[in-house]
C-alpha positions as a printed Julia matrix, in Angstrom:
91×3 Matrix{Float64}:
  95.01  122.79  119.31
  92.14  121.72  121.53
  91.77  120.23  124.97
  91.11  116.49  124.8
  90.56  114.75  128.13
  93.5   115.95  130.28
  95.83  116.86  127.4
  96.26  119.42  124.65
  95.65  117.76  121.29
  97.33  119.1   118.14
  94.97  119.24  115.16
  96.03  118.28  111.65
  94.23  120.1   108.84
  94.26  119.28  105.14
  92.79  122.02  103.01
  91.59  119.39  100.55
  89.55  117.74  103.32
  87.95  120.72  105.03
  87.1   124.14  103.58
  88.6   127.02  105.57
  85.19  128.63  106.09
  83.66  125.67  107.96
  82.05  126.97  111.18
  82.23  123.53  112.83
  84.59  120.66  112.22
  84.66  116.99  113.09
  87.87  115.45  114.37
  89.13  111.88  114.33
  91.58  111.18  117.16
  94.55  109.07  116.05
  97.59  107.63  117.8
 100.9   108.6   116.21
 104.64  108.79  116.8
 104.12  112.06  118.74
 101.13  110.8   120.73
  97.48  111.54  120.1
  96.61  113.96  117.3
  93.29  115.08  115.88
  92.66  114.81  112.14
  90.1   117.44  111.13
  87.69  116.03  108.56
  84.73  117.45  106.68
  82.43  114.61  107.65
  82.54  111.18  109.26
  80.61  108.82  107.0
  80.76  105.7   109.14
  82.81  103.88  111.75
  83.59  100.25  110.98
  85.75   97.59  112.51
  87.74   95.68  109.91
  90.58   93.22  109.72
  93.79   94.25  108.02
  93.55   93.39  104.34
  95.93   93.82  101.42
  95.42   97.18   99.8
  96.47   99.22   96.79
  99.28  101.66   97.43
  98.72  105.14   96.06
 100.9   107.95   94.81
  98.88  110.61   96.61
 100.86  112.43   99.31
  99.24  111.9   102.7
  97.44  108.73  101.6
  99.13  105.45  102.52
  96.79  103.16  100.59
  93.29  102.62   99.28
  91.06   99.67  100.07
  87.45   98.59   99.8
  85.45   98.52  103.04
  81.79   97.58  102.93
  81.68   98.18   99.16
  83.24  101.65   99.42
  86.68  102.74   98.3
  88.41  104.11  101.39
  91.68  106.02  101.68
  94.03  105.05  104.49
  95.51  108.34  105.68
  99.26  108.55  106.3
  99.16  110.33  109.66
 102.95  110.47  109.88
 103.14  112.36  106.54
 100.57  114.87  107.79
 102.51  115.32  111.03
 105.68  115.95  109.03
 103.87  118.44  106.75
 102.62  120.33  109.82
 106.12  120.45  111.3
 104.94  118.72  114.47
 107.42  115.83  114.45
 110.46  118.1   114.52
 112.39  118.78  117.71
């Protein structure tokens, strides 16, 4: 958890995204069913604004779909699955 503005922000980690020995991490703040959460990532390649487009569904847990943005294959992360995996959505 980290302080973000006036709130405490839970952080979601995926070992496949960020090695455990990283001294510094980058975090993408996302809105979710439990409020704002931070998704810890290894690196942020780019920030783009895009319209919703049809995408390929995947069978990878934690990935909702894959699509092509600016000639790059991009995974759409299933934030709700990550929240469930972290046990944060439970009362």
